[in-house]
C-alpha positions in Angstrom: -19.6 -77.7 7.6 -18.4 -79.1 4.3 -19.1 -82.8 3.5 -16.2 -84.6 2.0 -17.3 -87.9 0.3 -15.5 -91.1 1.2 -15.0 -93.5 -1.8 -13.7 -97.0 -2.1 -11.3 -98.2 -4.8 -14.3 -98.7 -7.2 -15.4 -95.1 -7.0 -18.5 -95.9 -4.9 -19.4 -93.5 -2.1 -19.3 -95.4 1.2 -19.6 -92.5 3.6 -18.6 -88.9 4.3 -16.6 -86.8 6.6 -17.3 -83.3 7.9 -14.8 -80.5 7.5 -15.1 -77.3 9.4 -14.2 -74.3 7.1 -12.9 -72.5 10.2 -10.0 -75.0 10.3 -8.9 -73.8 6.9 -9.2 -70.1 7.5 -13.0 -69.8 7.0 -12.8 -68.4 3.5 -10.8 -68.6 0.3 -8.3 -65.8 0.0 -7.8 -65.3 -3.7 -5.2 -62.5 -3.4 -3.1 -64.6 -1.1 -3.4 -67.6 -3.5 -2.1 -65.5 -6.3 0.8 -64.2 -4.2 1.7 -67.8 -3.2 1.6 -69.1 -6.8 3.7 -66.2 -8.1 6.2 -66.9 -5.3 6.4 -70.6 -6.0 6.8 -70.2 -9.8 9.4 -67.5 -9.3 11.4 -69.8 -7.0 11.5 -72.4 -9.8 13.4 -70.1 -12.1 17.1 -70.9 -12.2 18.2 -67.5 -13.5 21.4 -69.0 -14.9 21.1 -67.6 -18.4 24.0 -65.6 -19.8 24.7 -63.9 -23.1 27.8 -61.8 -24.0 27.7 -58.1 -24.3 29.8 -56.2 -26.8 32.4 -55.8 -24.2 32.8 -59.5 -23.7 32.9 -60.6 -27.4 36.4 -61.4 -28.7 37.6 -58.8 -31.4 39.4 -55.6 -31.9 37.8 -52.3 -30.8 39.2 -50.2 -33.7 36.9 -48.8 -36.3 36.8 -51.0 -39.4 37.3 -48.2 -41.9 37.0 -44.5 -42.1 33.6 -42.9 -41.8 33.4 -41.3 -45.3 34.7 -41.8 -48.7 34.6 -45.6 -49.0 31.1 -45.9 -50.4 30.2 -48.4 -47.7 27.7 -47.9 -44.9 29.1 -46.4 -41.7 30.5 -49.1 -39.4 32.1 -49.2 -36.0 34.1 -52.1 -34.7 33.6 -55.9 -35.1 31.9 -56.3 -31.7 28.9 -54.0 -32.5 25.5 -55.7 -32.0 24.4 -55.1 -35.6 27.1 -57.4 -37.0 27.1 -61.2 -37.2 29.2 -62.4 -34.3 28.8 -59.2 -32.3 27.7 -58.9 -28.8 24.2 -58.4 -27.5 23.0 -54.8 -27.1 21.2 -55.7 -23.8 23.0 -58.8 -22.7 21.3 -61.1 -20.2 23.0 -61.6 -16.9 22.5 -64.2 -14.2 20.0 -63.0 -11.6 18.0 -64.3 -8.7 14.3 -64.4 -9.1 13.5 -65.9 -5.7 10.8 -64.5 -3.5 10.0 -65.1 0.1 6.7 -65.6 1.8 6.3 -65.9 5.6 5.5 -69.4 6.9 2.1 -68.4 8.2 1.1 -66.9 4.8 2.2 -70.1 3.0 0.2 -72.3 5.3 -2.9 -70.0 5.0 -2.5 -70.1 1.2 -2.4 -73.9 1.3 -5.5 -74.0 3.5 -7.3 -71.6 1.2 -6.5 -73.8 -1.8 -7.7 -76.9 0.0 -10.9 -75.1 1.1 -11.5 -74.0 -2.5 -11.2 -77.7 -3.7 -13.6 -78.8 -0.9 -16.1 -76.1 -1.7 -16.1 -77.0 -5.4 -16.6 -80.7 -4.7 -13.1 -81.7 -6.0 -11.8 -83.1 -2.7 -12.5 -86.7 -1.8 -11.2 -89.4 0.6 -10.3 -92.7 -0.9 -10.0 -95.9 1.2 -8.1 -99.0 0.5 -5.1 -97.6 -1.5 -2.8 -100.4 -0.5 -0.9 -102.5 -3.0 1.2 -105.6 -2.4 3.4 -104.7 -5.4 3.6 -101.8 -7.9 0.4 -101.9 -10.1 0.1 -98.9 -12.4 -3.0 -100.3 -14.2 -4.8 -100.9 -10.9 -4.1 -97.4 -9.6 -5.1 -95.9 -13.0 -8.5 -97.8 -12.7 -8.9 -96.4 -9.2 -8.3 -92.8 -10.4 -10.7 -93.3 -13.3 -13.4 -94.6 -11.0 -12.9 -91.6 -8.6 -12.9 -89.1 -11.6 -9.3 -88.3 -10.9 -7.7 -89.3 -14.2 -7.5 -85.8 -15.5 -5.1 -84.7 -12.8 -4.9 -85.7 -9.2 -2.9 -84.8 -6.1 -2.9 -87.6 -3.5 -2.2 -86.6 0.1 -0.7 -89.3 2.3 1.0 -89.6 5.6 3.3 -92.6 5.0 5.8 -93.1 2.2 4.2 -96.1 0.5 6.8 -97.3 -2.0 4.4 -99.6 -4.0 1.9 -96.7 -4.3 4.6 -94.3 -5.4 5.9 -96.7 -8.0 2.4 -97.4 -9.2 1.7 -93.8 -9.9 5.0 -92.4 -11.2 4.1 -93.2 -14.9 0.6 -91.9 -14.7 0.3 -88.4 -16.4 -0.8 -85.5 -14.1 -0.6 -87.6 -11.0 1.3 -86.5 -7.9 1.6 -87.9 -4.4 2.9 -85.9 -1.4 2.8 -86.0 2.3 -0.1 -83.9 3.6 2.4 -81.6 5.5 4.5 -81.0 2.3 1.8 -79.9 -0.1 1.5 -76.3 -1.0 -1.1 -74.0 -2.6 0.4 -74.5 -6.1 0.3 -78.3 -5.8 -3.4 -78.2 -4.8 -4.5 -75.7 -7.4 -2.5 -77.3 -10.2 -4.3 -80.6 -9.8 -7.9 -80.9 -10.9 -8.8 -83.3 -8.1 -7.5 -83.5 -4.5 -7.5 -87.0 -2.9 -6.8 -87.9 0.7 -6.1 -91.1 2.4 -8.2 -91.4 5.6 -5.0 -90.9 7.7 -4.0 -87.8 5.7 -7.5 -86.3 6.2 -7.3 -86.8 9.9 -3.9 -85.2 10.0 -5.4 -82.2 8.0 -8.2 -81.8 10.5 -5.7 -81.9 13.4 -2.6 -80.1 12.3 -0.4 -81.2 9.3 2.6 -79.6 10.8 2.3 -81.7 13.9 1.9 -84.8 11.8 5.1 -83.9 9.9 7.1 -83.4 13.1 5.8 -86.7 14.4 6.8 -88.5 11.2 10.3 -86.9 11.3 10.8 -88.0 14.9 9.9 -91.5 14.0 12.3 -91.5 11.0 
């Protein structure tokens, strides 16, 4: 069993929770993590770049002047890639970089990432993250006390508008529902934080919590 510390808003340890590694796959699968990250980053690429080839550049296709006898270097038409304004020799075309990964592999990769954070001591539970109004300074103080000011992903279960507005201007801070986080989100953040409700959803089944939240919405 892995012990996950429970902190208050002052960064003080007030308890701990047990996490069974078997719930997260039992071990960290590094090869699957790499595959999941490559897939995620590939799917972020738009692939909308475009440059013109020599066939697409405006200009005549005739030879500029005869091959020999002029004293000039040999030259073809205006659209040749070696001339200013000519087309690209290997023009870039729009392409699709997207990759697919089965749902079970995505979930297992997410669980491996969470397990890696838990084993390295970078996963904590924070109590009392409730604000009456957006308070960026107060949230920043909580993150600093919990050693999460160098990059934090906060897993929640409810869309708290005040909490979201409090953290949107904090560098390297992200907040997502526990059923929406992926392996890249977890590994990109230095520290992984849970609300008590999000940790309970993780121990049960994040997918079930997501379906319940969607049904209530």
